[in-house]
C-alpha positions as CSV (number, residue, x, y, z in Angstrom):
1,M,105.0,173.4,106.6
2,L,102.3,170.8,105.8
3,R,99.0,172.2,104.6
4,I,95.7,170.5,103.9
5,S,93.2,172.5,101.8
6,D,90.4,172.1,99.3
7,S,90.5,173.0,95.6
8,S,89.5,176.6,96.3
9,G,92.3,177.2,98.6
10,Y,90.2,176.8,101.7
11,I,92.7,175.7,104.4
12,F,91.6,173.2,107.0
13,V,94.8,172.2,108.9
14,M,98.4,173.5,108.9
15,V,101.3,171.7,110.5
16,R,104.2,174.0,111.6
17,N,107.1,172.9,113.7
18,E,105.5,169.4,114.0
19,E,102.4,170.9,115.6
20,P,99.1,170.5,113.8
21,Q,96.9,173.6,113.9
22,K,93.3,173.6,113.0
23,I,92.4,176.6,110.8
24,Q,88.7,176.1,110.0
25,G,86.0,173.5,109.1
26,D,84.5,170.5,110.9
27,W,87.6,168.4,111.2
28,L,89.2,166.4,113.9
29,V,92.9,165.4,114.0
30,E,92.8,161.7,114.8
31,S,96.6,161.0,114.8
32,F,99.8,162.8,114.0
33,S,103.3,161.3,113.8
34,S,106.7,162.5,112.9
35,L,109.4,160.0,112.0
36,S,112.7,161.4,110.7
37,D,111.7,163.2,107.5
38,T,108.2,161.8,107.4
39,L,105.0,163.5,108.8
40,Q,101.8,161.6,108.9
41,L,98.4,163.3,109.7
42,S,95.0,161.6,109.9
43,L,91.9,163.6,109.9
44,R,88.2,162.7,110.4
45,L,85.4,164.6,108.8
46,T,82.6,165.2,111.3
47,S,80.0,167.0,109.3
48,F,79.7,166.5,105.6
49,N,76.9,166.2,102.9
50,E,76.5,166.1,99.2
51,K,76.5,169.9,98.9
52,N,80.0,170.4,100.2
53,R,81.7,167.6,98.2
54,T,85.2,168.7,97.3
55,R,88.8,167.7,96.5
56,I,91.3,167.7,99.3
57,N,94.9,168.8,98.6
58,C,97.9,167.9,100.8
59,G,101.2,169.7,100.3
60,D,103.8,172.1,101.7
61,E,105.0,175.5,100.8
62,R,108.1,174.4,98.9
63,E,106.9,171.3,97.0
64,E,103.8,170.2,95.2
65,G,102.0,167.4,97.1
66,P,100.3,164.2,95.9
67,P,97.3,164.2,93.7
68,P,94.2,165.6,95.4
69,V,91.7,163.2,97.0
70,E,88.0,163.7,96.2
71,I,85.8,163.6,99.2
72,L,82.2,162.4,98.5
73,P,79.3,161.8,100.9
74,Y,77.4,158.5,101.2
75,K,74.7,158.0,98.6
76,A,72.5,155.0,97.9
77,P,72.7,153.7,94.3
78,K,69.8,153.5,91.9
79,M,69.0,149.9,91.1
80,S,67.6,148.3,87.9
81,L,67.0,144.7,86.8
82,T,66.3,143.4,83.4
83,V,65.6,139.9,82.0
84,N,66.0,138.9,78.4
85,K,62.7,137.0,78.2
86,S,59.5,136.4,80.2
87,N,59.1,132.7,79.3
88,F,61.7,130.0,78.7
89,D,62.0,126.4,77.5
90,V,64.2,123.9,79.3
91,E,67.9,124.4,78.6
92,E,67.3,127.9,77.2
93,L,69.6,130.6,78.6
94,I,68.2,133.0,81.2
95,K,70.1,136.3,81.2
96,V,69.5,138.8,84.0
97,T,71.4,142.1,84.3
98,C,71.6,144.1,87.5
99,S,72.8,147.7,87.4
100,A,73.7,150.2,90.2
101,S,74.4,153.8,89.4
102,G,75.3,156.9,91.5
103,G,76.2,155.0,94.6
104,V,78.9,156.1,97.0
105,P,81.1,154.4,97.9
106,A,81.7,151.8,95.2
107,V,79.4,148.8,95.0
108,S,79.9,145.0,94.9
109,F,77.5,142.4,93.5
110,S,76.4,138.9,94.3
111,W,73.6,136.7,92.8
112,I,71.4,134.2,94.6
113,D,68.2,132.3,93.5
114,S,65.2,131.5,95.7
115,L,66.5,127.9,96.0
116,G,69.5,129.2,97.9
117,R,72.1,128.7,95.2
118,R,74.7,131.5,94.8
119,Y,76.4,132.6,91.6
120,S,79.8,134.3,91.6
121,T,82.3,135.8,89.2
122,S,85.0,133.6,90.8
123,R,83.4,130.5,89.3
124,K,83.4,130.3,85.5
125,K,80.6,127.8,85.3
126,D,78.3,130.4,87.0
127,N,78.5,132.7,83.9
128,V,78.6,135.9,85.9
129,S,80.2,139.1,84.5
130,E,80.7,142.6,85.8
131,N,81.3,146.0,84.1
132,C,82.1,149.2,86.1
133,D,82.7,152.8,85.1
134,P,84.2,154.6,88.1
135,T,84.0,158.0,86.6
136,R,80.2,157.7,86.1
137,L,79.7,155.7,89.3
138,R,78.0,153.0,87.4
139,C,78.4,149.3,87.6
140,S,76.4,146.4,86.2
141,T,76.6,142.6,86.4
142,T,75.0,139.8,84.3
143,V,74.2,136.2,85.2
144,A,73.4,133.6,82.6
145,V,71.6,130.4,83.9
146,R,70.2,127.4,82.0
147,A,66.5,127.1,82.4
148,S,65.3,123.9,84.2
149,A,62.0,122.7,85.6
150,D,63.1,123.3,89.2
151,L,63.5,127.1,88.3
152,D,59.9,127.4,87.3
153,G,58.2,129.8,89.7
154,E,61.5,130.7,91.4
155,V,63.3,134.1,91.3
156,L,66.9,135.4,90.8
157,R,68.0,138.0,93.3
158,C,70.7,140.6,92.9
159,E,72.4,141.8,96.1
160,V,74.4,145.1,96.0
161,S,76.7,145.8,98.9
162,H,78.3,149.2,99.6
163,G,79.3,151.2,102.6
164,G,78.3,148.3,105.0
165,R,74.8,148.2,103.6
166,T,73.0,145.8,101.3
167,I,70.3,146.4,98.8
168,Q,68.4,143.6,97.0
169,E,66.5,143.5,93.7
170,S,64.6,140.5,92.5
171,T,63.2,139.3,89.2
172,A,59.5,138.3,88.8
173,P,58.9,134.6,89.2
174,L,60.5,132.8,86.3
175,E,58.3,130.8,83.8
176,V,59.9,127.7,82.5
177,N,58.0,125.4,80.1
178,Y,58.4,121.7,80.9
179,A,56.6,118.3,80.6
180,P,54.7,117.1,83.6
181,S,56.9,115.0,85.8
182,S,54.5,113.9,88.5
183,A,50.9,112.8,88.8
184,L,49.0,111.6,91.9
185,L,45.6,109.8,91.8
186,R,43.2,110.3,94.7
187,L,40.2,108.1,95.3
188,A,37.5,108.1,97.9
189,D,38.2,105.0,100.0
190,P,36.2,102.8,100.4
191,L,33.5,103.3,97.7
192,P,30.0,101.8,98.0
193,V,28.6,99.6,95.2
194,G,26.3,101.4,92.8
195,E,27.9,104.8,93.3
196,I,29.7,106.9,90.6
197,L,33.5,106.6,90.7
198,S,34.9,109.7,92.5
199,A,38.6,110.4,91.4
200,S,40.9,113.3,91.0
201,C,44.4,113.7,89.6
202,V,47.1,116.1,91.0
203,F,50.0,117.0,88.7
204,N,52.5,119.6,87.6
205,G,53.8,121.0,84.3
206,R,53.9,124.2,82.3
207,P,51.8,125.0,80.5
208,L,49.4,123.2,82.9
209,P,48.2,120.0,81.3
210,T,44.6,120.1,80.1
211,K,44.3,116.5,78.9
212,V,43.7,114.1,81.8
213,T,42.8,110.5,81.1
214,Y,41.7,107.8,83.6
215,F,42.3,104.1,83.1
216,V,41.1,101.0,84.9
217,Q,42.7,97.5,84.7
218,N,42.5,94.1,86.4
219,D,45.0,93.3,89.0
220,S,46.3,90.3,87.0
221,S,46.2,92.0,83.6
222,D,48.2,94.7,81.9
223,D,45.4,95.7,79.6
224,Q,44.1,99.2,80.4
225,K,40.6,100.5,79.7
226,E,40.0,104.2,79.3
227,I,37.1,105.4,81.5
228,I,35.3,108.6,82.4
229,P,34.9,108.6,86.2
230,S,31.6,110.6,86.1
231,N,30.1,107.9,83.8
232,Y,31.6,104.9,85.6
233,T,29.2,103.0,88.0
234,L,30.8,100.7,90.6
235,F,30.1,97.0,90.9
236,L,31.3,94.5,93.4
237,S,33.4,93.0,90.6
238,D,35.4,96.3,90.4
239,S,36.9,95.7,93.8
240,G,40.6,95.0,93.5
241,K,41.0,96.6,90.1
242,L,43.7,99.3,89.5
243,V,42.9,102.9,88.6
244,S,45.5,105.4,87.2
245,C,45.5,108.8,85.6
246,K,47.6,110.1,82.7
247,V,48.3,113.9,82.0
248,S,50.0,115.5,79.1
249,N,50.9,118.9,77.6
250,S,52.7,120.0,74.5
251,F,56.1,119.1,76.0
252,G,55.4,115.5,77.2
253,S,53.2,113.3,79.5
254,T,53.4,111.2,82.6
255,I,51.2,108.6,84.3
256,S,50.4,108.2,88.0
257,D,51.0,105.1,90.1
258,P,47.9,102.8,90.1
259,V,45.6,102.8,93.1
260,K,43.6,99.7,94.0
261,L,39.8,100.1,94.2
262,L,37.9,98.9,97.3
263,V,34.1,98.5,96.7
264,L,31.8,97.8,99.6
265,P,28.4,96.0,99.3
266,A,25.3,98.2,99.2
267,P,24.2,99.4,102.6
268,T,21.4,97.3,104.1
269,S,18.0,98.6,105.4
270,K,17.6,99.4,109.1
271,P,17.2,96.2,111.1
272,Y,13.9,95.7,113.0
273,T,13.9,95.5,116.8
274,I,11.8,93.3,119.1
275,A,11.6,94.7,122.6
276,R,9.2,94.0,125.5
277,R,8.7,95.0,129.1
278,A,10.7,93.1,131.8
279,T,8.7,89.9,132.2
280,T,9.7,86.3,132.8
281,V,7.6,83.8,130.9
282,A,7.8,80.0,131.0
283,M,7.7,78.3,127.5
284,Q,5.5,75.2,127.3
285,S,7.9,73.0,125.2
286,D,11.4,73.4,126.6
287,Q,10.7,75.7,129.7
288,A,13.0,78.4,128.2
289,L,12.8,81.7,130.0
290,V,12.7,85.1,128.3
291,T,14.1,87.6,130.9
292,K,14.8,91.3,131.1
293,E,18.5,90.7,130.6
294,E,17.8,88.6,127.5
295,L,15.7,91.3,125.7
296,A,17.8,92.4,122.8
297,T,17.8,93.7,119.2
298,I,17.0,90.8,116.9
299,S,18.1,91.5,113.3
300,P,17.4,89.3,110.4
301,F,20.5,90.7,108.7
302,Q,23.1,89.5,111.3
303,N,25.8,87.1,110.1
304,L,24.7,87.4,106.4
305,A,28.3,88.2,105.1
306,N,31.1,85.7,105.5
307,D,34.8,86.5,105.4
308,D,34.9,85.3,101.8
309,G,32.2,87.8,100.8
310,N,29.5,85.2,100.1
311,S,26.0,85.6,101.5
312,T,23.8,82.9,103.3
313,R,21.4,81.0,101.1
314,P,17.8,82.4,101.0
315,A,16.3,79.2,102.4
316,D,18.5,79.4,105.5
317,L,17.6,83.0,105.9
318,A,13.8,82.3,105.7
319,K,14.2,79.5,108.2
320,K,15.9,81.7,110.7
321,Q,13.3,84.5,110.3
322,T,10.4,82.0,110.7
323,G,12.0,80.6,113.9
324,L,12.4,84.1,115.3
325,K,8.9,85.1,114.6
326,A,7.5,81.9,116.1
327,A,9.5,82.4,119.3
328,S,8.2,86.0,119.4
329,N,4.6,85.0,119.0
330,V,4.8,82.3,121.8
331,A,6.4,84.8,124.2
332,I,3.6,87.3,123.5
333,A,0.9,84.7,124.1
334,C,2.5,83.5,127.4
335,I,2.7,87.1,128.6
336,S,-1.0,87.7,127.8
337,I,-2.1,84.5,129.6
338,A,-0.1,85.5,132.7
339,F,-1.8,88.9,132.9
340,L,-5.3,87.2,132.4
341,L,-4.7,84.7,135.2
342,T,-3.5,87.5,137.5
343,F,-6.8,89.5,136.9
344,V,-9.0,86.3,137.5
345,I,-7.3,85.4,140.8
346,A,-7.5,89.0,142.0
347,G,-11.3,89.0,141.3
348,I,-11.9,85.8,143.3
349,L,-10.0,87.1,146.3
350,V,-11.9,90.3,146.4
351,K,-15.3,88.5,146.2
352,R,-14.5,86.1,149.0
353,R,-13.3,89.0,151.2
354,L,-16.6,90.9,150.7
355,H,-18.6,87.7,151.6
356,W,-16.7,87.2,154.8
357,K,-17.2,90.7,155.9
358,G,-21.0,90.3,155.3
359,E,-21.3,87.3,157.6
360,N,-19.4,89.0,160.4
361,T,-21.8,91.9,160.2
362,Q,-24.9,89.8,160.5
363,T,-23.5,88.0,163.6
364,D,-22.7,91.3,165.3
365,Q,-26.2,92.6,164.6
366,K,-27.8,89.5,166.2
367,A,-25.7,89.7,169.3
368,N,-26.6,93.3,169.8
369,Y,-30.3,92.6,169.4
370,E,-30.2,89.8,172.0
371,E,-28.3,92.0,174.4
372,T,-30.9,94.7,174.0
373,I,-33.8,92.4,174.6
374,S,-32.2,91.0,177.7
375,S,-31.6,94.5,179.0
376,L,-35.2,95.5,178.4
377,K,-36.4,92.4,180.3
378,D,-34.2,93.2,183.3
379,H,-35.5,96.7,183.4
380,E,-39.1,95.5,183.2
381,L,-38.6,93.1,186.2
382,E,-37.0,95.8,188.2
383,S,-39.9,98.2,187.7
384,K,-42.3,95.5,188.7
385,F,-40.4,94.8,191.9
386,K,-40.3,98.4,193.0
387,K,-44.0,98.8,192.4
388,E,-44.9,95.8,194.5
389,Y,-42.6,96.5,197.4
390,F,-43.1,100.2,197.9
391,M,-46.7,100.3,197.3
């Protein structure tokens, strides 16, 4: 007879005559087989917790069975993570220990950093070790990594797997001291002449570099001159020069790639504008016409800068300005004369029209007078005839 019981003698299942019989407890018989002299019984625990943890014995009435099996419920482990230091120099050894205790079932470890690199006990170069105490349900693992600049600000993560679950524990961001390895100069582009040089330098390094130096040099020379951007006023001669920045801390220094300066001439004042109403005027000398379509902005500053950066001579500029002013004065005079002639002609026409209307009025009055006199005469003759004839 096969009997399965706990350490207190509590019987769960008995097998008699090759028939399993459930006695008590929350158990299910998953499989049972009998081959010649061998009996195999598989059970599944359906309800179990930490309070009823026990040892299970399997045996028969005539012989002592195999060693008892301890049944334990699932339990998440307690995690802890320690780092040997908080700040490291390059090539210094970073040691991180990850511990898991009280977890059921047994745990397994793996290491990974925030850059995606994994560390394993199967590779000796990864310097990973493990130490487990099954009786105390405690395991720990340690990884040792050489500090490098790319690990600065990154984390090492310990992953614990057990019972189909995964728990992660991470270090604080690592601090690795290293010399600055990159510097980037930024300039406002383009820069107007007469302005103060506006420059900034972006860099890395731990500790963060506090000494930042700016240099300027000619394009064709290797000689560098140290400058302070806030005290450096730009001239046209600075255009084409190279500017760079150098940063340093207690571990080293680096210099940026040079950036070429582009300096623009000073902004000119607002050009004046000559504009007139839509009028067509005939010029006396060459009969040139100034029309509505040709009215435009006339600027004395047009075409002053050539492609080579040189300006027109002052004499040529004065000549152009004088010609423009003369043409403008002639145009204004012609417009004024045209308006004056228009008013004079209009006055003459009005006067003549009034005179013509006056003559017509006198003629009409004379004709009416003569007609009236004739009528009166006829009326007088008629009265006289009637008087002589009827009387």
